[in-house]
C-alpha positions as CSV (number, residue, x, y, z in Angstrom):
1,M,0.0,0.0,0.0
2,N,1.5,3.3,-1.0
3,R,1.5,6.5,1.1
4,S,-1.3,8.2,-0.9
5,T,-3.6,5.2,-0.5
6,S,-2.9,5.0,3.2
7,V,-3.6,8.7,3.7
8,G,-6.8,8.4,1.6
9,G,-8.0,5.5,3.7
10,W,-7.3,7.4,6.9
11,W,-9.2,10.4,5.6
12,R,-12.2,8.3,4.6
13,Q,-12.3,6.8,8.1
14,F,-11.9,10.2,9.7
15,R,-14.8,11.5,7.6
16,T,-17.1,8.9,9.1
17,L,-16.8,10.8,12.4
18,D,-19.1,13.8,13.0
19,V,-16.3,16.3,12.4
20,E,-18.6,19.0,11.0
21,V,-21.0,19.0,14.0
22,A,-18.0,18.8,16.3
23,V,-16.4,21.9,14.7
24,R,-19.7,23.8,14.8
25,A,-20.2,22.9,18.5
26,A,-16.7,24.0,19.4
27,I,-17.0,27.3,17.6
28,G,-20.5,27.9,18.9
29,A,-19.2,27.5,22.5
30,A,-15.9,29.3,22.2
31,V,-17.0,32.6,20.4
32,P,-19.7,33.7,22.9
33,L,-17.6,32.7,25.9
34,T,-14.6,34.7,24.5
35,I,-16.8,37.8,24.2
36,L,-18.1,37.4,27.7
37,V,-14.5,37.0,29.1
38,A,-13.3,40.0,27.1
39,T,-16.2,42.2,28.4
40,G,-15.7,41.0,32.0
41,R,-18.9,39.0,32.2
42,T,-17.7,35.5,32.9
43,E,-20.5,35.0,35.4
44,W,-22.9,34.9,32.4
45,A,-21.0,32.0,30.8
46,A,-23.7,29.4,31.6
47,Y,-26.3,31.2,29.6
48,A,-24.0,31.4,26.6
49,A,-23.1,27.8,26.9
50,F,-26.7,26.6,26.9
51,G,-27.7,28.8,24.0
52,A,-24.7,27.5,22.1
53,M,-25.9,23.9,22.5
54,T,-28.2,24.6,19.6
55,A,-25.3,23.9,17.3
56,I,-25.2,20.2,18.2
57,F,-28.6,19.5,16.7
58,G,-29.3,18.6,13.1
59,R,-26.3,16.3,12.5
60,S,-26.3,14.6,9.2
61,E,-29.6,16.1,8.2
62,P,-30.3,17.8,4.8
63,Y,-30.8,21.5,5.3
64,R,-34.5,21.6,4.6
65,T,-34.9,19.3,7.5
66,R,-32.2,20.8,9.6
67,V,-33.8,24.3,9.6
68,R,-36.8,22.8,11.4
69,T,-34.7,20.8,13.8
70,V,-32.3,23.5,14.8
71,T,-35.0,26.2,15.0
72,T,-36.9,23.9,17.4
73,A,-33.8,23.2,19.5
74,A,-33.0,27.0,19.7
75,V,-36.5,27.7,20.9
76,V,-36.3,25.0,23.5
77,Q,-32.8,26.1,24.8
78,I,-33.9,29.7,25.0
79,T,-37.1,28.8,26.8
80,A,-35.3,26.5,29.3
81,T,-32.7,29.2,30.1
82,G,-35.4,31.9,30.3
83,L,-37.5,29.8,32.6
84,G,-34.5,29.1,34.8
85,I,-33.7,32.8,35.0
86,L,-37.3,33.6,35.9
87,L,-37.4,31.0,38.7
88,S,-34.1,32.4,40.1
89,V,-35.2,36.0,40.0
90,V,-38.5,35.3,41.8
91,H,-36.8,32.9,44.3
92,A,-39.4,30.3,43.4
93,P,-40.0,27.6,46.0
94,L,-38.9,24.1,45.5
95,A,-42.4,22.9,44.6
96,V,-42.6,25.4,41.7
97,E,-39.2,24.4,40.4
98,A,-40.2,20.8,40.4
99,A,-43.4,21.6,38.6
100,A,-41.5,23.6,36.0
101,L,-39.1,20.7,35.6
102,V,-42.0,18.2,35.0
103,L,-43.6,20.5,32.4
104,L,-40.3,21.1,30.6
105,I,-39.5,17.4,30.4
106,A,-42.9,16.5,29.0
107,A,-43.1,19.4,26.6
108,V,-39.6,18.7,25.2
109,I,-40.0,15.0,24.7
110,V,-43.3,15.4,23.0
111,A,-42.2,18.3,20.8
112,Y,-38.9,16.8,19.8
113,N,-40.5,13.4,18.9
114,L,-43.3,14.9,16.9
115,L,-41.0,17.3,15.0
116,G,-38.3,14.6,14.5
117,V,-35.6,16.4,16.5
118,T,-32.5,14.4,17.4
119,P,-31.2,14.0,20.0
120,S,-34.8,13.6,21.1
121,G,-34.2,13.5,24.9
122,P,-34.7,16.4,27.3
123,L,-31.1,16.3,28.6
124,F,-29.8,19.7,27.4
125,A,-33.0,21.6,28.2
126,V,-33.1,20.1,31.7
127,F,-29.5,21.0,32.2
128,G,-30.1,24.5,31.1
129,L,-33.2,25.0,33.3
130,L,-31.6,23.7,36.5
131,V,-28.2,25.4,36.2
132,C,-29.9,28.7,35.4
133,T,-32.3,28.3,38.3
134,A,-29.4,27.7,40.6
135,Q,-27.5,30.9,39.5
136,P,-28.4,33.7,42.0
137,I,-29.6,36.8,40.2
138,D,-30.0,39.8,42.6
139,D,-28.6,42.6,40.4
140,G,-31.5,43.1,38.1
141,T,-29.7,41.6,35.1
142,G,-32.1,38.8,34.3
143,W,-33.1,40.2,30.9
144,Q,-29.4,40.8,29.9
145,R,-28.6,37.2,30.9
146,W,-31.4,35.9,28.8
147,G,-30.2,38.1,25.9
148,V,-26.9,36.3,26.1
149,A,-28.6,33.0,25.7
150,W,-30.6,34.4,22.7
151,A,-27.4,35.7,21.0
152,A,-25.5,32.5,21.6
153,A,-28.5,30.4,20.2
154,A,-28.7,32.7,17.1
155,F,-25.0,32.3,16.5
156,A,-25.2,28.6,16.9
157,W,-28.2,28.5,14.5
158,L,-26.2,30.2,11.9
159,L,-23.3,27.8,12.4
160,A,-25.6,24.8,12.1
161,M,-26.8,26.1,8.7
162,S,-23.4,27.3,7.5
163,G,-22.7,24.1,5.7
164,W,-25.4,25.0,3.1
165,I,-23.2,27.9,2.0
166,L,-20.0,26.0,2.2
167,R,-21.3,23.2,0.1
168,R,-22.5,25.6,-2.6
169,A,-19.3,27.6,-2.5
170,A,-17.2,24.6,-3.4
171,P,-19.6,22.1,-5.2
172,G,-16.7,20.2,-6.7
173,A,-15.3,19.4,-3.3
174,T,-18.5,18.4,-1.7
175,K,-18.1,14.6,-2.1
176,A,-14.4,14.7,-1.2
177,V,-14.6,17.0,1.9
178,F,-18.1,16.9,3.3
179,R,-20.1,14.0,4.7
180,D,-23.3,12.9,3.0
181,L,-26.5,14.1,4.7
182,P,-28.6,10.9,4.7
183,R,-30.7,11.3,7.9
184,R,-34.4,11.8,7.3
185,T,-36.5,12.9,10.3
186,P,-40.1,13.5,9.1
187,V,-42.7,15.2,11.2
188,R,-44.7,12.6,13.1
189,T,-48.2,14.1,13.4
190,R,-49.6,10.9,15.0
191,G,-46.7,10.5,17.4
192,W,-48.6,11.9,20.4
193,S,-50.8,8.8,20.3
194,D,-47.9,6.4,20.7
195,P,-47.8,4.9,24.2
196,R,-44.0,4.6,23.9
197,L,-43.8,8.3,23.9
198,W,-45.7,8.7,27.1
199,L,-43.8,5.9,28.8
200,N,-40.7,7.8,28.0
201,V,-42.2,10.9,29.6
202,V,-43.1,9.0,32.7
203,Q,-39.6,7.5,32.9
204,N,-37.9,10.8,32.7
205,V,-40.2,12.6,35.1
206,A,-40.1,9.9,37.8
207,A,-36.3,9.5,37.6
208,A,-35.7,13.2,37.7
209,L,-37.9,13.9,40.6
210,L,-36.7,11.0,42.6
211,A,-33.0,11.7,41.9
212,G,-33.4,15.4,42.8
213,A,-35.3,14.5,46.0
214,A,-32.6,12.0,47.1
215,A,-29.8,14.5,46.5
216,L,-31.6,17.2,48.5
217,A,-32.4,14.7,51.3
218,L,-28.7,13.7,51.5
219,G,-27.6,17.3,51.6
220,I,-25.2,16.9,48.6
221,G,-24.3,20.2,46.9
222,H,-25.3,20.9,43.3
223,P,-28.3,18.6,43.4
224,Y,-29.1,19.3,39.8
225,W,-26.2,17.0,38.8
226,A,-28.3,14.0,40.1
227,V,-31.3,15.1,38.0
228,V,-29.2,15.6,34.9
229,S,-27.5,12.2,35.3
230,A,-30.8,10.4,35.8
231,V,-32.2,11.9,32.6
232,A,-29.0,11.2,30.6
233,V,-29.2,7.5,31.4
234,I,-32.7,7.0,30.1
235,P,-32.8,6.1,26.4
236,P,-35.2,7.9,24.0
237,A,-38.6,6.6,23.1
238,R,-38.5,3.3,21.2
239,A,-34.7,2.9,21.9
240,A,-33.4,-0.2,23.6
241,H,-33.9,-0.2,27.3
242,T,-30.4,-1.2,28.5
243,A,-28.5,-0.4,31.7
244,Q,-25.2,-0.3,29.8
245,R,-25.7,3.4,29.2
246,A,-25.7,4.0,32.9
247,V,-22.5,2.0,33.4
248,H,-20.8,4.0,30.6
249,R,-22.0,7.3,32.2
250,V,-20.5,6.5,35.6
251,A,-17.2,5.2,34.2
252,G,-16.9,8.1,31.7
253,T,-17.7,10.6,34.5
254,L,-15.1,9.2,36.8
255,V,-12.4,9.5,34.2
256,G,-13.7,12.9,33.3
257,V,-13.5,14.1,36.9
258,V,-9.8,13.2,36.9
259,V,-9.3,15.1,33.7
260,T,-11.2,18.1,35.2
261,A,-9.0,18.0,38.3
262,L,-5.9,18.1,36.2
263,V,-7.3,21.1,34.2
264,L,-8.7,23.2,37.1
265,W,-6.2,22.5,39.9
266,P,-3.5,24.9,38.6
267,D,-6.3,27.6,38.5
268,P,-5.7,28.6,34.9
269,P,-6.8,32.0,33.4
270,A,-10.2,32.3,31.8
271,W,-8.9,32.1,28.2
272,V,-7.4,28.7,29.0
273,L,-10.8,27.5,30.3
274,I,-12.4,28.6,27.0
275,V,-9.9,26.6,25.0
276,V,-10.6,23.6,27.3
277,I,-14.4,24.0,26.8
278,A,-14.0,24.2,23.0
279,V,-11.7,21.1,22.9
280,C,-14.1,19.2,25.1
281,Q,-17.1,20.2,23.1
282,F,-15.3,19.0,20.0
283,G,-14.3,15.7,21.5
284,A,-17.7,15.0,23.0
285,E,-19.5,15.5,19.7
286,L,-16.9,13.6,17.8
287,L,-17.3,10.5,20.0
288,V,-20.9,10.5,21.2
289,G,-22.2,8.5,18.2
290,R,-19.4,5.9,18.7
291,H,-19.1,5.4,22.4
292,Y,-21.1,7.1,25.1
293,G,-18.6,6.5,27.9
294,A,-15.7,7.9,25.9
295,A,-17.8,11.0,25.1
296,L,-18.4,11.5,28.8
297,V,-14.7,11.8,29.4
298,F,-15.1,15.1,27.5
299,V,-18.6,16.0,28.6
300,T,-17.7,16.0,32.3
301,P,-14.8,18.5,32.1
302,L,-16.9,20.6,29.7
303,A,-19.8,20.8,32.1
304,L,-17.7,21.4,35.2
305,T,-15.5,24.0,33.5
306,V,-18.6,26.0,32.4
307,V,-20.0,25.9,35.9
308,H,-16.6,26.8,37.4
309,L,-16.2,29.7,34.9
310,A,-19.6,31.1,35.7
311,S,-19.4,30.7,39.5
312,P,-16.1,29.4,40.9
313,V,-16.3,27.2,44.0
314,P,-13.8,25.1,45.9
315,L,-12.6,22.5,43.4
316,F,-12.6,19.4,45.6
317,G,-16.2,19.9,46.7
318,L,-17.2,20.4,43.0
319,L,-15.6,17.2,41.9
320,V,-16.9,15.1,44.8
321,D,-20.4,16.4,44.3
322,R,-20.2,15.5,40.6
323,V,-19.1,11.9,41.3
324,L,-21.6,11.3,44.1
325,E,-24.6,12.7,42.2
326,T,-23.7,11.0,39.0
327,V,-23.8,7.7,40.7
328,L,-27.0,8.6,42.5
329,G,-28.7,9.9,39.4
330,A,-27.5,7.0,37.3
331,A,-29.0,4.6,39.9
332,F,-32.4,6.2,39.6
333,G,-32.1,6.2,35.8
334,I,-31.3,2.5,35.8
335,L,-34.4,1.8,38.0
336,A,-36.5,3.7,35.5
337,V,-35.0,1.7,32.6
338,L,-35.7,-1.6,34.4
339,A,-39.2,-0.6,35.4
340,A,-40.0,0.4,31.8
341,R,-38.6,-2.9,30.6
342,R,-40.8,-4.8,33.0
343,F,-43.8,-2.8,32.1
344,V,-43.5,-3.5,28.4
345,E,-43.1,-7.2,29.2
346,V,-46.4,-7.2,31.1
347,R,-48.2,-4.9,28.7
348,P,-46.6,-5.1,25.3
349,M,-46.6,-2.0,23.2
350,P,-48.2,-2.0,19.7
351,P,-45.7,-2.3,16.9
352,P,-44.9,0.9,14.8
353,T,-47.0,1.5,11.8
354,S,-46.9,4.0,8.9
355,A,-49.4,6.2,10.7
356,M,-47.6,5.9,14.1
357,P,-43.9,5.2,13.3
358,S,-41.1,4.8,15.8
359,V,-40.6,8.1,17.7
360,G,-37.0,7.4,18.7
361,P,-33.8,8.4,16.8
362,P,-31.8,5.9,14.7
363,A,-29.8,3.4,16.6
364,S,-26.6,5.1,15.6
365,D,-27.4,8.1,17.7
366,P,-27.4,7.0,21.4
367,R,-28.8,10.2,22.7
């Protein structure tokens, strides 16, 4: 095998990875955060990060489909952050926060599955809601913080659609450089009548509430990590109900915590943290379709670095909380998976039909 053939084979294998979406996600996170650091508003980093998550949607979709997917995701991310900001500003009681969480989970799962959005789970919306709720806002800047989320989401939307211009600017290089866009995610107008969809809603709501309540009862700091971990473990509607995802999450998180300690322990400047966030966002999106546990090695330092950048806290406590609540949340997620598996054994679900197709994403997308 000559050198050119070897390089060509390597390039073809590399192109099978989601490089485009990984680059979009990294740029979408880095640019808004750089602007906030430059303007002395690092405490607003979380709002930019959650708006920027819009860029991870629409992978491998043709642009007529992607515009629907990414627009829906942007609306959801902006709504989740705005709701979190509102709850923080009014100092909402815990019962109100729980009700908002339940409504958001149900609305996102139903909307994403009916509109064919992937990833179809409520993970990113739940993460945005709970972190924004936990951020204290006592300086009257709620609207400005929400504006940051809007701006980041709009920038991410443009990035997600930028390939349409790039492909037309160099049509001759499209096949050689860019991946094909094979994914078809049609609108499922009858999806609301599929019992699998509502089973998925019940799973997520029950696991989230139980994990959050357990974290609060045990007095662990950052209780939202338990909720996020529980939701992350549960597969989308119609996906396989397996506990392997929870094992991958715990193992990947433990390795990611070690990586985070190595990154944050020297107390690097803000611009270094932005580079870390961009690299981790790139790595997470590159690997999430291949191996969930490996992706978590990047997701964990990404999430912890964003939280640390927005509101620095003692590092040891942050890392310990993350590990404990990941294990706690994953345990409740596994229970929800096992309960759903038992339920469908006792009461089998009707098979998908053309009028009521599967509401989950393709098996190649584990989220």
